Every structure is written in structure tokens, then in C-alpha cells.
Backbone as a ProteinNet text record, in pm:
[ID]
protein_1_A
[PRIMARY]
MVRAVYASGRAKYYEGERGAERMVRTVFANGNVKYYKGEQGAERLVRMELADDGGVEHYEGESGAERLSRAEFANGEEVQYYEGER
[TERTIARY]
15183.4	15298	15408.4	15530.8	15643.4	15737.5	15733.9	15826.6	15771.8	15796.1	15764.7	15890.9	15936.4	16058.1	16020.4	16073.6	16040	16157.8	16129.2	16232.7	16335.9	16298.7	16389.2	16497.4	16480.6	16573.4	16523.4	16412.6	16353.2	16281.2	16288.3	16218.2	16146.9	16021.8	15943	15920.8	15937	15923.4	15804.4	15731.8	15608.9	15612.6	15536.8	15516.2	15368.9	15324.8	15186.6	15111.1	14993.3	14906	14852.7	14819.4	14762.4	14641.1	14640.8	14532.1	14554.1	14653.3	14683.3	14832.5	14897.1	15039.8	15064.7	15172.4	15211.8	15354.9	15382.6	15515.9	15608.3	15724.7	15819.6	15951.6	15980.4	16109.1	16104.2	16171.8	16192.2	16341.8	16395.1	16536.2	16542.4	16619.8	16631.5	16756.5	16757.7	16869.8	17000.4	16993.7	17115.8	17166.5	17094.8	17136.8	17068.9	16997	16923	16814.9	16788.2	16685.2	16594.3	16463	16363.7	16291.6	16268.5	16198.7	16067.4	15964.2	15829.3	15773	15683.1	15604.4	15458.6	15369.5	15227.6	15151.4	15021.6	14933.6	14917.2	14866.3	14844.8	14765.9	14816.8	14751.4	14785.2	14851.5	14889.1	15038.3	15116	15258.8	15321.1	15412.2	15478.5	15630	15698.7	15844	15901.7	15993.3	16055.8	16207.2	16268.9	16414.2	16457.2	16564.5	16623.7	16774.2	16831.2	16975.7	17025.7	17122.6	17174.7	17300.6	17294.1	17404.3	17526.5	17506.5	17620	17716.4	17666.3	17755.9	17740.8	17651	17634.6	17555.9	17499.7	17420.6	17285.6	17221	17088.6	16998.1	16880.2	16780	16663	16614.5	16500.8	16382.8	16264.2	16143.1	16036.9	15952.2	15837.3	15714.3	15598	15473.3	15391.9	15268.7	15176.3	15203.9	15148.8	15165.3	15125.7	15214.3	15188.4	15228.1	15260.4	15299.4	15430.7	15511.2	15637.2	15729.2	15811.7	15908.7	16040.7	16148.8	16282.2	16297.6	16336.2	16353.7	16500	16578.6	16719.4	16799.7	16918.8	17009.4	17142.3	17185.6	17312	17411.4	17523.7	17625.4	17712.9	17757.1	17830.7	17962.7	18022	18150.7	18136.9	18012.8	17987.1	18018.4	18056.2	18096.3	17985	17870.7	17764	17627.3	17537.2	17396.6	17317.8	17227.5	17143.8	17002.4	16939.1	16804	16712.4	16591.7	16495.3	16365.8	16300.5	16172.4	16075.1	15947.8	15845.9	15779.4	15685.4	15608	15690.9	15638.4	15701.2	15734.2
-8239.9	-8312.7	-8304.6	-8289.2	-8284.3	-8402.9	-8469.7	-8579.8	-8671.2	-8801.6	-8899.9	-8981.5	-8988.2	-9060.9	-9178.2	-9296	-9418.4	-9465.6	-9544.4	-9597.3	-9680.8	-9738.6	-9820.8	-9737.5	-9604.5	-9516.5	-9471.5	-9527.7	-9489	-9354.8	-9273.2	-9144.8	-9128.3	-9084.2	-9056.5	-8906.7	-8851.5	-8708.7	-8682.4	-8574.5	-8542	-8399.3	-8373.9	-8239.4	-8222.8	-8098.7	-8071.1	-7999.1	-7953.6	-7882.6	-7976.3	-7919.5	-7996.8	-8075.7	-8204	-8290.2	-8353.4	-8303.2	-8357.6	-8390.5	-8410.4	-8440.6	-8571.4	-8573.5	-8694.4	-8729	-8857	-8901.9	-8880.2	-8819.3	-8793.2	-8867.7	-8910.1	-8974.4	-9057.2	-9170.3	-9250.7	-9273.8	-9242.5	-9266.1	-9378.2	-9481	-9597.2	-9586.9	-9658.1	-9654.7	-9697.2	-9783.2	-9829	-9728.8	-9616.6	-9513	-9516.4	-9622.6	-9628.3	-9520.3	-9464.4	-9361.5	-9397.5	-9399.8	-9422.6	-9291.2	-9262.2	-9140.9	-9178.8	-9099.3	-9127.8	-9007.5	-9034.7	-8930.9	-8974.5	-8877.3	-8908.3	-8838.7	-8838.7	-8774.6	-8860.9	-8800	-8869.3	-8998.1	-9105.8	-9234.9	-9310.7	-9244.1	-9308.8	-9288.9	-9263	-9243.8	-9370.5	-9352.6	-9467.4	-9448.9	-9557.9	-9556.8	-9526.1	-9427.6	-9393.4	-9412.5	-9407.2	-9419.5	-9465.7	-9544.8	-9582.6	-9567	-9493.3	-9477.8	-9577.5	-9658.5	-9763.8	-9715.3	-9712.8	-9659	-9749.2	-9880.2	-9971.7	-9966.5	-9945.4	-9944.1	-9819.1	-9728.8	-9604.6	-9616.6	-9733.1	-9753.3	-9684.1	-9672	-9610.1	-9700.2	-9730.2	-9809.7	-9719.1	-9733.5	-9654.7	-9748.2	-9701.7	-9782.9	-9714.6	-9795.3	-9747.1	-9824.3	-9767.2	-9834.9	-9761.2	-9802.5	-9741	-9788.4	-9718.5	-9752	-9897.1	-9970.9	-10111.1	-10206.1	-10152.8	-10237.1	-10186.5	-10116.5	-10065.2	-10180.6	-10155.8	-10256.5	-10187.3	-10258.1	-10207.1	-10190.3	-10070.5	-10046	-10021.1	-9972.2	-9944.6	-9946.8	-10005	-10005.9	-9946.5	-9841.7	-9775.5	-9810.3	-9863.7	-9901.1	-9781.1	-9773	-9657	-9635.7	-9742.1	-9728.1	-9662	-9643.6	-9578.3	-9662.8	-9786.5	-9872.8	-9961.8	-9964.3	-10054.4	-9996	-10008.3	-9975.6	-10094.2	-10147.2	-10258.7	-10207.9	-10254.1	-10214	-10335.4	-10312.9	-10420.6	-10387.7	-10489.4	-10472.8	-10575.2	-10551.7	-10647.9	-10612.2	-10696.7	-10674.5	-10707.9	-10669.8	-10692.1	-10835.1
5809	5857.8	5752.5	5797	5705	5720.8	5838.9	5863.1	5971.3	5954.5	6057.9	6080.7	6206.4	6241.1	6331.2	6298.8	6369.4	6454.2	6555.6	6644.9	6569.4	6458	6377.9	6308.8	6308.3	6240.1	6104.2	6061	5932.8	5948.9	5843.6	5843.6	5710.2	5715.9	5595.3	5587.4	5465.7	5442.9	5350.8	5380	5309.4	5258.4	5150.5	5097.6	5065.9	5060.3	5023.7	5133.4	5096.4	5189.5	5297.3	5410.1	5520.1	5471.2	5501	5459.2	5322.6	5249.3	5116.7	5104.2	5220.8	5218.1	5144.1	5067.6	4995.5	5034	5042.4	5077.7	4958.3	4982.1	4874.7	4893	5017	5041.5	5169.1	5167.9	5288.3	5302.9	5420.3	5449.8	5552.6	5521.9	5610	5695.8	5807.5	5900.9	5834.9	5734.5	5666.9	5563.6	5545	5453.2	5317.7	5286.1	5160	5159.9	5041.8	5028.8	4912.3	4937.2	4832.3	4805	4675.2	4632.4	4565.1	4591.7	4543.1	4469.4	4374.2	4305.9	4309.3	4292.9	4289.5	4399.7	4384.4	4481.5	4606.7	4710.6	4837.1	4815.4	4870.6	4859.7	4732.7	4638.8	4512.6	4483.6	4588.9	4571	4513.7	4419.5	4358.4	4368.3	4387.9	4397	4259.5	4251.4	4123.7	4124.8	4243.7	4250.5	4388.7	4392.5	4519.8	4510.6	4605.9	4615.7	4719.5	4681.1	4767.4	4838.9	4971.2	5050.5	5050.4	5043.4	5057.1	4939.6	4817.5	4702	4615.3	4652.9	4578.3	4449.2	4423.1	4302.5	4311.4	4195.2	4187.9	4105.2	4158.7	4087.3	4050.2	3927.1	3878.1	3856	3891.8	3885.1	3800.2	3737.1	3660.2	3704.1	3678.7	3710.7	3814.2	3825.8	3920.3	4062.2	4157.4	4298.4	4324.2	4387.5	4418.8	4308.4	4189.9	4076.3	4014.7	4094.4	4044.6	4005.6	3904.1	3862.9	3833.5	3856.4	3828.7	3678.3	3633.5	3490.2	3452.9	3549.4	3520.7	3649.5	3644.7	3758.6	3714	3783.8	3753.9	3863.8	3825	3922.1	3955.7	4079.3	4128.4	4055.9	4006.3	3938	3802	3756	3629	3507.2	3529.2	3418.7	3367.1	3437.9	3394.7	3427.6	3330.7	3350.2	3297.1	3378.7	3337.8	3313.3	3203.1	3167.8	3177.3	3226	3244.8	3171.4	3117.3	3050.8	3104.3	3079.6	3118.7	3249.7	3284.2	3406.7	3529.1	3641.3	3771	3796.7
[MASK]
++++++++++++++++++++++++++++++++++++++++++++++++++++++++++++++++++++++++++++++++++++++

């Protein structure tokens, strides 16, 4: 499978060999896009592009325990850094 499209407008994109496909991206109806890394079943969120303001959020951590580590504002004038657990 390479793509799954839902009635809500959300679409999930996959890469990999048949039977080992891993999710790499989710596009939401509002234009937000989430990017994932990791093997099938252990995909973790690494980045989210925000459609409403053009900002980008970066995440660290294992699948299910991701935490925001950096937020870049679209105006290029501010970057916020975060530390600690989720």
C-alpha cells in the first residue's frame, strides 16, 4: 500500500516493501502535514508543518512518547527550544 485516503480528507502515505510498509507522512484536511520515521509499527513523529501560520514543529522521542523539541515560526524571527520529558 502506498496511500490511504479517508472521508475526513486525511491521507496517510507509506513506503517500503509489501508487508513491511511504514507510514512516512499524514496530510490533514486543514493542510497540516506530519512526518514520521521508523520501522513499521514503530513510526515516530519527527516534524509537523503547520498550514495556518507556516510554522514547523520538530519532535524527539520514541513512538508514543514523542515530545516537542523545537518550534520554528514562519516569520523567521523566533525559534523556541524545549527540554525535558513529554
